[in-house]
Structures are given as structure tokens and as C-alpha cells.
N, C-alpha and C positions, 0 to 999 in steps of 0.2 A: 836181513838179507834174503831169508827164505821167501818173504813176501815179494821181493823183487823177482825171484824165479817164478813164483805163482802168477805174477802179472804179465810175464813175457811169453809164456807158452801159448802158441797159437795153433791149435789142432782142431779139426772138425769134431764136434761133440765134447770138447773139453770145457770143464767148469772147475773153479777153485774148490767146490764142494766135493770133488772126487778125491781130494787129498786125504791120506790117512796118516797114522803115526809112522808107518813104514816109509811112506814117501818123504816125510819130514826127516827121518833118520838118514835116508840116502842123499837127500839134498844137503843136509848138514855135513855129511862126510865129504861130499864134493867140494863144498865151500871151505872146509877147514883142513883137509888133507892135501898137501901139495902134490902128492903122488898120484892122486886121481885127477887126470887132466880133462876128462869129458863126462858129461851126463847126457844120456839119450832118453827121450820121452816119446811115447807113442800110445795110441789108443787101440784096444782089442776087446771086442764084445762089450763095448760100453764102459770098459774099465781103463784107468790110467796106469801105465806101466813105466818104470824107470830101469835103466840098465847102464852099467859103466863100460860095457863092451858091446861091439856090434855082433850080437848073437844071432842065431837062426830066426827067432821070432821077430827081432827088431828089423832084420833085413827083408822079412816077408810082409811087413806092414805097408799100407799105401802111403802114409805120411809119417815122417820122422822129424821131431824137433830136437836140435842139439844145442848144448852149451859147452864151450871149450874155453879153458882158462889159459891165459898167456903169462900170468905172473901171479904173485901173492895177492889174494883177494881181501880187500878191506872195504868198509862201508863207503869210504870217500873216493874209491877208485873202481868201484864195481862195474860201471859202464864201460870203462876202458880196459879192464882186465879180463872180461868175459865176452867172447864172440858167440853169437847165437843166430839161428836161422832154421829154415825148414827145408827138408829134402823130400822129393816126390818119387815114388816108385814108377818105373816105366819111362822116365826121362833122364837117362843116365848122363848124357852130355850136359843137359841143363843143370842137373844137380851137381855135377863136377864143377861146372862154371861157377855156380853159386858158392860152393864150398871154397874153391880157390879164391874167388873175389872177396868173400866176406870173412874167411877165416885165415887161410894160409898167406895170402897176399899181404894183408895188413900186418900180420905178425912179422913178416920180413921187412917190408918197406918202412914201418914205423918203429922197428926195434932199435933200441939204443945200446943193447948189450952185445950184439954181434960184432965181430971184427970188421972194420970197414972194407978191407980187401976181399974178404969172403962175401960180405953183403953186396958189394959192387959186382963181382963176378956172377953171383947167383942171380941178381936182379935182372941182368941182361938175358939170361936163359929163361927166367920166369916170364918176362915181357914177351919174348918171342913165342913161348908156348901159349900164353894167355891170348895173344893176338890170333894165333891159329885156331885155338879152341873156340873163341868168340865167333870168329867167321864161320867155322864149320857148324856150330850150334844153330845159327840163324839161317844158314843157307837153304835148309830144307823148306823153310817158310818164305823163301825169297825176300828176305829182309837183309839189308846191309847195316851192320852195327859196328861202330868204330870202337876199338878197345882202348880204354884208358884206366889205369889203376884207380881203385877207390881209396878213400882215406886221405890223410894229410901227407902224401909222399913228396909234394912239391913245395919248397920254401918260397919266399918272396921272389919276384921277378929279377931284381938286380942280383940277389944272392945266387939264384939258380943259373943265371946267364953266365956267371963266373966259374961255375962248377963244370969242368970239361967232361967228367964222366957222366953227370946227369944230362948235359946237353946231348951227348952221344946216345944216351938211352932214349931221350925224347926224339931225336932225329930218326932213330930206328922205328919208333912208333909212328912218326909222321910218314916215313917211307912206306910203311904198311898201309896207312890210310890212303896215301896217293895211289898205290896199286889197286886198292878196293874201289876207289872212286873212279879211276880210269876204266876199270872193268865195267862199271855201271854206265858210264858215258858211252863207251864203245859198244855196249850191248844193243843200243838202238840201231847202230849201223849193221851189226850182224843179223838183227831181226829183219832188215830190209832184204837181205840176201837169202833168207830162209823161206821156204814155201809155207804159206799160211793156209790152214784148211778152209777158212771162211771169215766173213765179217764179224761173227760173234767172237771168234778167237782173237781177232784184231782188237776188238773192244776190250776183251779181257786183258790183253797185253798192256794196253794203255792205262787201264785201271790199276793193274799191278805196278806198273812203272811209276805212275803218279804217287801211289802210296809209299813206295821205296824211296823215291826222290824227296818227298816231303819229310820222311823220316830222317834221311841224311841231312837235309837242310836244318831241321830242328837240332840234330846233334852238333852241327857246325856252330850253331848259335849258343850252345851251352857255355856257361862261365868257365868250366875247367878246360874245355877245348880252346876257348879263346886265350886262356892263360898260358897254355902250351905255346900257342902262336906268338904271344907277346915275349915269351922267353927266347924262342928261336929268332925273333926279330932283333931282340937286344944283343943276342950272341952272333948276329949276322950269319945265320946258317944258310948255306948254299941250297939246302933241300927245300926251303920254304917257298920259293917262288913258284915251283911247279905245283905244289899243293894248293896254293892260293889261286892259281890259274884254273885248276880243275874245280875248286870250290865255286868259283864264279860260273863255270859251265853247269854245275849242278843247279844253281839258281835259275839260269836261263832254261835249262831242260825241264826244270820243275814247272815253270810258267807255261812252257810249251805242252807238257803232258796234261796240265790242268785244263788248258784251252781245248785240247783234243777230247778229253773225257766229257767236258761240258757239251761239246757238239755231238759226239758219238752216242751219248746216253739217250738222245732222242730217237735213235734208230734201233734201239734194242728190241722193242716190241715188234716193229716191222720185220726185223731180221729173224726173230723167233717164228713169226707166222710164215715167212718165206721158207724157212728151213724145214718146217713141219707140214707144209702144204703138199698135197698129192700133185702129180704132173698135170692133171687136167685143170687144176685151179691155180697153177703157178702164175698165169698171166695176171690174175686178180691180185695176187700177192705182190707181183711186180708193180702194179699200179699203185697199191698202197705204199710200197717202199718208195716209189718216185715222189709221192706227195709229201714224204718226209723232208724233201729237200726244198719244197716250195715255201 
């Protein structure tokens, strides 16, 4: 099982040859002692370090690789009983999103030991938090990412459609998707009412919009998203029609944005020349700009 840990660490500068007897002892303690629930790995000055707690040195490193156990570890269940991943310094929200999605979320949604009433109530709060966290994390880069729990949280479509609590959770997720997509669709209308500095800014707007719309379209075509739609269709959810209507709008707007970018990209060079030309040579720049339409 130690070889399993050795093969899964992904850190810059890491090599299995860096392991020592001390590393093997700490790894064996994590694997065999149920009271040790985590093993943290990081590189410092070209050396590999292990820690069972988030100490000062661990928090100051650029990259941190974690292993967290969710149950008793055996050779035949090691892939399911250990959650692992990497956290990066300086990207607090992204790291929190990864930890919640890869570690704590699966422990909750896939657990068979939690009381169903507790699991049901907590799941609703976790879904709302994760939806808000996902949206906020990618907002700075102008990307719209639809939240959906990872892992095997969703049973077969007929079974899921008969589970009222699960259907309500999925409806809550789809309501959030609908709000996000509606905001993207309406952002074009608000752009028309906003003063734009010049043609280069307009071109940048359409390039950014095209990238965002294409990203949303790819997410809507994912198998897990389509499965949620199938569950809500089978349960005859009243929230689905609005979502599907906006999803069609995303496809239409994506085609429009792609056409606009293909046309406007031919004007970039002329617009840059026009923007940087001195007043005395503006007319020549205007002539060059006019030829772009011919």
C-alpha cells in the first residue's frame, strides 16, 4: 500500500527516490492507525516532507499534496477509502473548492454510515454553499461554471425520480443554473446600454463572451448534467422548462458570438493602427480601416 501512496504524489520536483525510512514509517502509520486521518506531503529545498497536521511549514509551501482517509484502509478498497489531491498557495478559493469537491463532498454524499435524516439536511446546505463557492471562484476570470457534485451521488434515473428529497436537491441546483445562465444571456443586453470605450473593447467583449458561452454549452452537453435533466423530466419538475428554454438561448447566443468574433477579428489590426495613430495621420488610418469592410 505504500507503493500506492508513492505513485499518487504529484508535486513539482517529486521523485520516488526521495523516500527514506522515515517517510515509510510515517506512511505506514497513516495507513495502519485509524486515528491518523490525514497525511500531508510537500517539497522544501529539494526534500520531501510528511506531516500529520497542517503546521507552519506546511502552510507556507507553494504546493501541498494531501491524503485523507474516510474508512479503514485495506488493499482491496484503498482507491475508495483514501481521498487525495493537491492544494496551491495563493488560490484560497480554488483550493477550498477542490478540497470540498474532492474530499468532504464525496465523504458526505457517498457515505452509507450517516443517518439519512442528518445526511439529507446537511446535503442541502452543502449544495447551496458549493454552488455559491463555484460561482464566486470563477467569476474573477469571467467564466460561468455550473456546480454539480462529483462522485456517485445520483442513482439510476427511475430510482432518483421517485426520491422526493433528491429531486428537491436537484431542483435547487437547476434553479441556481437557471439564474446563472439568465445572467449570461441578459449580459448582452446590458452591454448595449453601457458606454464602450472603442472598437477594441467591443472586440474583446465578444471574444470573452464567445469563450464563456462555448464553455457553458460544453457543460450542458456533459453526461452528468444530461442525467440531472432526465431525472427532473421523469419527475415532471416544474423548474425544468425555464432551464431548457435558457439552454436553447445559450446555443443561439453562442452561434451569434462566434459569427461576430469571426467578422471582428479581421478588424483588430486596423483598429490598433487607428488607436495609436497621431492626429495628423488619422485619415490614413481611417482609409485602412474602411478597406477592411470591402
